[in-house]
N, C-alpha and C positions, 0 to 999 in steps of 0.2 A: 664421661669420655676421658681417655687417658691423655697424658701430657703430649704425646706425639700426634694427637688428633684422631686416633683410631677408636673404633667402638669396642666396648668390652665384649668378651666372649658371649655368645648367645645363651649358653647354659647359665652363666652368671646373671645375665639380664633377666632371664625367666624366673630364676629363684627370687629375685627382688620383686618382680611384678606379681608373682603368685601370692606373696605375703599379704594376707588380709583381703585378698580378692575373693568375691563370691563366685563369679563365673568369668571365664574367658571364652568367648564364642566367635569362631571355633579356635581352640588353642593351637591346633596344627597350623592354621593360617598365620597366626602371630609368629610362630617359629619360622615359617617360610619368609615372612616379611622381614624379620630380624636378620636372617641369613643373607637375604638379598641386600639389605641396607648395609651390612658389614662388608659384603663383597664389593659393592659399588661405591662405598663411602658416601652414601646418601641418607640423610636423616629421615626418619618417618615423621609424618604429620600427625600429631596427637591432639585431638580436639576435645574440648570440654565446653558445653553450653552452660551459660550462667543465667540464672533467673534474676532479673534486675528488680523484682518486686521485694527482694529481701537483701538490703544493702549491708546489714550488720552480720558479721561472720562469727559463729561460735564453733566450738571444737567439733561438732557434728559435721560442719561444712568442710573442715580441714582434712577429713578422711580421704576424700577424693582429690583434694588439692595436693596432699602429700604424695599420693600415687602419681599425680601429674609431674611433681617435682622429680620423682625417681626416673621417669622417662627423660626429663630435661637434663638431669645429671649424667645420663648415659649418652648424651649428645643428640637427642631427638628434638624436633621443633614443636614447641608447645603453642597452641592457638586457643585463646579464650574467646568464645563467641558470646557476646552480650546479646541476649534475645530482646533487643529493643523493639523490634517489629512484632515478634510472636507474643510478647507480653501485652500488646494491644489487642490480641485475640482472646487470651485467657486460656491457661492450661488446666484441665481438670485432673491431671495425673494424680492418683492416690486420693482423690477427693470425691465426695458425694455430689458436688456441684461445681460449676465452673468458677475459677477465680476471677474476680472483677478485673476488667481490662484497665490498663494505665495509659497515660498520655506518653507520647514519644519523648517529650522533655523530661518527664519524671524518670523514665527508664535510663536516659543518658546520665542524669545526675547520680542515680543509684549505681549504675554500672561503673562510673569513675570511683565512687566510694568503695565498692566491692574490690576493684582492682588494687586500690591503695592498700587495703587490708590483706588481700591475697599476696601482695608483694612481700609480706613478712614471711611467706613460705616459699614462693617462687622467686627466681632471679628476674627482676623486672626488665633488665637489659636483654634477656634472652626469651622474653615472653611477648608474643604477638597478640594484640587485642583488636578484634574486629566487631562490627555491629551488623546484624543480619538485615537491617533495613536497607543496607547498601545494595543488596541484590533483590530481596523479596519485594520491596516497594516498587521496583521497576517492572515486575512481571505483569503482563497483560492478562485480561480475563480469559482469553483463548489459551494462554500458557498455563493458567491455573486449572482450567478444565482438562487440558492434556495431561497435567501432572496427576489430577485426581483419577484419571482413567487407568493409571497404573496400579490402583489398589481397590479392593472390593469392600463393600459394606460388611460382608460376612467376616472378613479378616479384621476389620476395625472392631467389630463386636466381640472379638476374642479378647480384647483388652479388658482386664479385670474390672476396672471401674465402670466402663461402658456396659459390660455384661450385667453387672449388678443393677445399674440404673435401668437398663432395658427390662430386666425381669421384674423390677419393682414398679414398672410403668411410670418411671420418672422421666421427664423430658430430656432429650439430648438434641442440642441444636446442630444443624449441619456444619456450621463453622467450626465446631469442636473437632470434627474429623480432619479439618485442614491443619490443625496444629502439628500432629506428628509428620504430616507431609511437608509442612514448612520447615520443620526441624531437619527433616531428611534432605531438603534442598540446601541447607547449610553444609552438609557433608558433601553434596555434589559440587557446590561452588568451591569448596576448599580442597576437594579430592582427598578427603581425610583417609588416613591409613588405619587409625585406631580412634575410637570414641569412648570416653569414660563417662560414667554416671552412676548414681545410686541405683539400688535394685528397683526402686519405684519408677525408674525410667527405662527399664529393660525393653518394653514394647516399642517405645519411640525410637530407641537406638536400633532395634532390629528392622524397623521400617526403613531406616536410613540405608541399611544393607540392600534391601530390595530395590529402593529407588536408585541407588548408585548403579546397581546391575542393569536396571532399565535404561539408564543413561550411558551405558557402555563402559562404566568404570569398574575397576576391581573393588569389590565391596570391603568396607571397613571391618575391622575386628572389634568386637564389643568387650569391654572390661567393666564389670560392675563391682561396686564396693558396698559393704553393708551399711545399713542405717544405724547410727549410734544411739543407744538408749541414753537418756539424760540421767541426772543425779537421783531421780526417783527409782531408777532401775527397771522401769516398766515401759513408759512411753518414749517415743523418739524425741531426741533433744530438740527443744523448741522454746523460744522466748515466750510464746503465748502460754505455755504450760509452766513457766518459771522453773524449769529443770535444766537450765543451760549453764555452760561455762563459756563466757565470751573471751575473744582474743584481747579485747580492750579492758577486761577486768583487772583491777590493781592486783599486785602479787599476793597480798594477804587474802583477798577475796577468792582468787583462783586456787590458792593452796587450801583454804577452808572448804570450798565447794568440793574439791577433789577428795578431801578427807571424809566428806559426807556420803561418798559413793557406797552402795551395797557391795559387800565382798565379792559376789559372783562377777562383777564387772571389772575387777582389777586387771585380770589378764587381758581382756579384750581391749581395754584402754592402753595397756602397754603395747599390745600388738599393732593397734591402728594409729596411735598418736605419738609414739616415740621412735627413736632410731636405735634402740637396743638391738645388738646382733642376734641373729636367729638362734644360735646355740645357747646364748644366755636367756633368751626368751623362753626356750624350751625348758630350761632349768627352773625358771620362775613358775611355769605352768605345772611342772611336776611337784614342786614344793607346795604350791597352793592346793593341788589336788590331794596330796597325801597328808596335808596338815603338818608338814615338817617345820613350818615357820608360822608365826603369828601373822595373819593377813595385814594387821595394822602396820607392820614394818614395811611391807611392800607398798602399802597405800601411801606411806610417808615418802618412800622413794619416788613413787609415781608423781606425787604432788611436787616434789623438788624438780623432777625431770621436766614437768610441764611449765612450771614457773621459769626455769632456766631457759627453755626453748623460746618463750615469748617475752621474757624480760632479761634476766641474766642470773648468774650463779649467786652473786651477792644478794640479790633480791629474794632468791629462793631461801637462803639461810635466814634472812630477816623475817620472811613470811613464816618459816618454821618456828622461829623464836616467838613470834607473835601468837601463833597457834598454841604453842606450849603454855604461854602466859595466860591466855584466855581460857583454854580448854583443859589442859593437863593440870595446871595449878589452880584452876577455878578462880582466877583473879580477873578483875576488870582492868583493861588497858588504861594507862595514865593519860594518854593523848587521845581523847575522844571529843566529838563535836558537842557544842552546847546549844541549848534552845530555851528561849524564854517565851512561854505561851501566853495567849490572851486569857484572861480570867473573868469569871462572872462576878456579880456584886458581892458574893461571899468569898471571893478569892480562890475559887475552885476551877478546875478544867476537866472536861469530859475525856476519858481515856482514849476514845476513838479519835477525837480531835487532836489529842496529843500525838498519837501515832502518825496521823496524816501530816500535821504541822511540822513534825520533826523529820519528815521524809522517810519514816520507817514503814510506811504503807502508802500505796498509790491512790487509794480511795477508801471511803468509809466501809464499803462492803469487804474490801481486802483486810482492813483492820479488824472487822468483826470476825472474819474467817480465822485470822491469826490468833485471836483470843480464844475462839472455840477449839482450835487445835492445840491449845496449851503452849503456844510459841511466844507469849508475851510475859515478861517479868519486870518487877519493880524492885530494885536492890536485891535481886536474886529470888524474890518471892513470885510465884506464878499468879497471873491475873486471870480470873475465871468469870468475871462479871463485865459484860460490855456496856452496862449502864453506869459504871463506876465514875463518880465525880471526885477528883482528888484535890485536897487543899494544897495549894502551891505556896508553902511557907519556907521550906528548906530544900536544899539540893537533894536530888535523888537520881539514880541511874535507871533509865528506861531501856530495856533490852528486847530485841526481837530475834528469835532463833539463837544460834550459837555465835554469830559473828557481828551483829549490828548493835551498837551501843550509842546512846545519846544522853548527855547529862542535862537534866531539866533544872533550870535556874528560876528563882522567884522573879 
């Protein structure tokens, strides 16, 4: 929003909203809503539903949050809907089975944690947060039946995950059909103008349009954002797959993880995760596609941009210096943690126990996997035997991957 309180030109707003969006459904309606908003000086209500079962935010989550911030910066009202009630149902979206339900108390705790982290992207003073138990818990059984009457089983089975499970003769509980209807009631309760979500939520968001229409409201416009691949370049970013970059990662870790990205992801990360202007973004795309520049140079810039966004510029430069020291010069950092392991009667320690004890692996199975993948080194030498028992007589450096070091002390 400009200094005089007026909304930016619709054309300017649309250019921002289209960046990195997968679909705007329907785009014509968003144009009309923005025109009316500007004419009447009335902000649009922009809704984003939050899943309180995942309180920790990584860069994959920030794609849609950054899009939400763009609406916020243009003067529109941002509403975060914590699905504390719907999480007690369990949402199967994009899954082969229903997610286990949570207690209301658990969802509230996670919702607050999520909001605190999201406030690193959004302006918390201009962000409204609500919990859908405030209205869904009050609905009577008659009201639920009347709501369900607005949607058919045939339409529900059009949803990809339901369709696959139905064809595979896997059970689908009736309560699962209520999840998209409950989410749609959030849009009715808030009279949402626009709802954002990842592409895996497209069906649920479209149900919201239908239910709003059934309740006599102008239907919301849907804007979907892509699912971001993680550092492996294949799977969606996820903590469970250990291919994530967390907002809470220290600068060196964030920088190093970014540098491990496959080259084909460089442009996508610039587009979805940074504020680089569109003309410069196009220049980066052209140079990467034509091979006019070494991708490593842009990867370094991307790493600096991300660390600066979530820490500061000085932290970005320190992280780059650290990366150069560890990776470019192939030297071990001076300031690394120390660990003194328990030893057997012969003064030896099992390599797997060393890895878990030094917090370089979360479990024995993970430690074995790291060894089998060639990711474990002792003083620079690769460890290939998971049964190795090491004599602990002198200092040595235990290394996992490219960024984790611990000095083992007798």
